[in-house]
DOLUM-159818 format. One line per field, with one value per residue (C-alpha): chain; z, y, x; residue number from 1. Coordinates in nm, 4 decimals. Layout:
<recs>
vexlo <- A,...
zz <- Z,...
yy <- Y,...
xx <- X,...
fiba <- NUM,...
</recs>
This chain:
<recs>
vexlo <- A,A,A,A,A,A,A,A,A,A,A,A,A,A,A,A,A,A,A,A,A,A,A,A,A,A,A,A,A,A,A,A,A,A,A,A,A,A,A,A,A,A,A,A,A,A,A,A,A,A,A,A,A,A,A,A,A,A,A,A,A,A,A,A,A,A,A,A,A,A,A,A,A,A,A,A,A,A,A,A,A,A,A,A,A,A,A,A,A,A,A,A,A,A,A,A,A,A,A,A,A,A,A,A,A,A,A,A,A,A,A,A,A,A,A,A,A,A,A,A,A,A,A,A,A,A,A,A,A,A,A,A,A,A,A
zz <- 11.0256,10.6610,10.3852,10.1146,9.7521,9.4225,9.4316,9.7814,9.7424,9.4175,9.5930,9.9011,9.6764,9.5175,9.6489,9.8971,9.7459,9.7771,10.1492,10.2781,10.6302,10.4692,10.2626,10.5776,10.7515,10.4639,10.4516,10.8408,10.8486,10.9732,10.7590,10.7821,10.6149,10.3390,10.3059,10.3001,10.0432,9.8171,9.8549,9.7220,9.4568,9.2458,9.0057,9.2982,9.4208,9.0717,9.1056,9.4478,9.2992,9.0096,9.2712,9.4772,9.1670,9.0914,9.4194,9.3207,8.9722,9.1467,9.3608,9.0658,8.9157,9.1948,9.2205,8.8660,8.9151,9.2467,9.0771,8.7556,8.9305,9.2966,9.3622,9.6596,9.6676,10.0284,10.0586,9.7473,9.8082,10.1416,9.9802,9.7156,9.9641,10.2225,10.0357,9.9252,9.5615,9.5504,9.6570,9.3930,9.1309,9.2606,9.5139,9.8453,10.0639,9.9665,10.2537,10.2545,10.4547,10.5892,10.6007,10.9070,10.7132,10.8642,10.6322,10.6909,10.5225,10.4223,10.3842,10.1604,10.1879,9.9206,9.9714,9.6646,9.7144,9.7899,9.4132,9.3153,9.5702,9.4580,9.3867,9.7287,9.8813,10.0123,9.9860,9.7817,9.9313,9.7643,9.9662,9.8426,10.0349,9.9643,10.1081,10.2140,10.1595,10.2522,10.3517
yy <- 16.3642,16.4439,16.3908,16.1535,16.2492,16.1146,16.3410,16.2583,15.8905,15.8578,16.0283,15.8078,15.4958,15.5642,15.2996,15.1572,14.8065,14.8273,14.8194,14.9857,15.0413,15.2176,15.4286,15.5202,15.6305,15.8539,16.0177,16.0436,15.8273,15.4988,15.1917,15.1621,15.5120,15.3836,15.0840,15.2895,15.5247,15.2241,15.0698,15.4100,15.4494,15.1359,15.3169,15.3848,15.0071,14.9163,15.1369,14.9772,14.6228,14.7187,14.8672,14.5433,14.3301,14.5171,14.3957,14.0385,14.0964,14.2482,13.9434,13.7016,13.8921,13.8689,13.4830,13.4526,13.6925,13.5054,13.1770,13.2651,13.4886,13.4683,13.1088,13.2651,13.2875,13.3174,13.6686,13.6731,13.3141,13.4226,13.7044,13.4723,13.2027,13.4366,13.6962,13.6492,13.7671,13.5158,13.2394,13.3555,13.3034,12.9577,12.9924,12.8552,12.5502,12.2551,12.1396,11.7785,11.6257,11.2721,11.0554,10.8507,10.5748,10.6019,10.5718,10.8162,10.8593,11.1746,11.1688,11.4307,11.4793,11.6964,11.8399,11.9776,12.2997,12.3265,12.4065,12.0699,11.8659,11.5705,11.5853,11.4543,11.7351,11.5123,11.6474,11.4205,11.3559,11.2199,11.0789,11.0159,10.8489,10.9343,10.7174,10.9200,10.8350,10.4779,10.3690
xx <- 2.0744,2.1342,1.8719,1.9422,1.8906,2.0293,2.3361,2.4406,2.3671,2.5688,2.8625,2.8376,2.8191,3.1584,3.4100,3.1548,3.1492,2.7776,2.8008,2.4924,2.6505,2.9506,2.7213,2.5066,2.8347,2.9294,2.5800,2.5670,2.2298,2.1261,2.1518,1.7841,1.7408,1.9473,1.7390,1.4213,1.5671,1.6711,1.3177,1.1697,1.4465,1.4880,1.7386,1.9674,1.9300,2.0405,2.3469,2.4094,2.3843,2.6388,2.8758,2.8497,2.9024,3.2148,3.3679,3.3220,3.4475,3.7653,3.7888,3.7485,4.0365,4.2436,4.1896,4.3062,4.6113,4.7041,4.6732,4.8713,5.1334,5.1486,5.0140,4.8333,4.4533,4.3803,4.2272,4.0353,3.9087,3.7835,3.5868,3.4348,3.3361,3.1867,3.0029,2.6434,2.7175,2.9901,2.7783,2.5218,2.7948,2.8542,3.1358,3.1085,3.1201,2.8952,2.6704,2.5683,2.2874,2.3162,2.0047,1.9311,1.7897,1.4423,1.1364,0.8570,0.5176,0.3550,-0.0195,-0.1697,-0.5438,-0.7104,-1.0425,-1.2389,-1.4114,-1.8041,-1.8551,-1.7340,-1.9073,-2.0995,-2.4909,-2.5518,-2.3681,-2.0819,-1.7335,-1.5047,-1.1620,-0.8668,-0.5716,-0.2235,0.0439,0.4005,0.6872,0.9736,1.3444,1.4389,1.7834
fiba <- 1,2,3,4,5,6,7,8,9,10,11,12,13,14,15,16,17,18,19,20,21,22,23,24,25,26,27,28,29,30,31,32,33,34,35,36,37,38,39,40,41,42,43,44,45,46,47,48,49,50,51,52,53,54,55,56,57,58,59,60,61,62,63,64,65,66,67,68,69,70,71,72,73,74,75,76,77,78,79,80,81,82,83,84,85,86,87,88,89,90,91,92,93,94,95,96,97,98,99,100,101,102,103,104,105,106,107,108,109,110,111,112,113,114,115,116,117,118,119,120,121,122,123,124,125,126,127,128,129,130,131,132,133,134,135
</recs>
């Protein structure tokens, strides 16, 4: 198993798209070894993030080109919709949650700490009821 250092990491990072598994293959180490290296080397993590962002930039550029020139967005659209970074930029399917219409009640009981008990040594409780969504 090879040892990871800045020079070998930067070389493996080139054209990796920020994919840690691809970097690990190039370095002939496990993906976990790459993860540990990145944890200990924040500057290298930043370079990895920049490489990964570049892929999203290229995908966005492809979408624009496909829309303007080719009128075909399937491959780039897939990348934007299915990558975490694409989702971070607002691409992705919207999930909607339906409500069953049932009402529920949440009771929150707050107990003050011992330092704020009354003079009689009795804990003071505050209860708040919150009605959940209704129909």
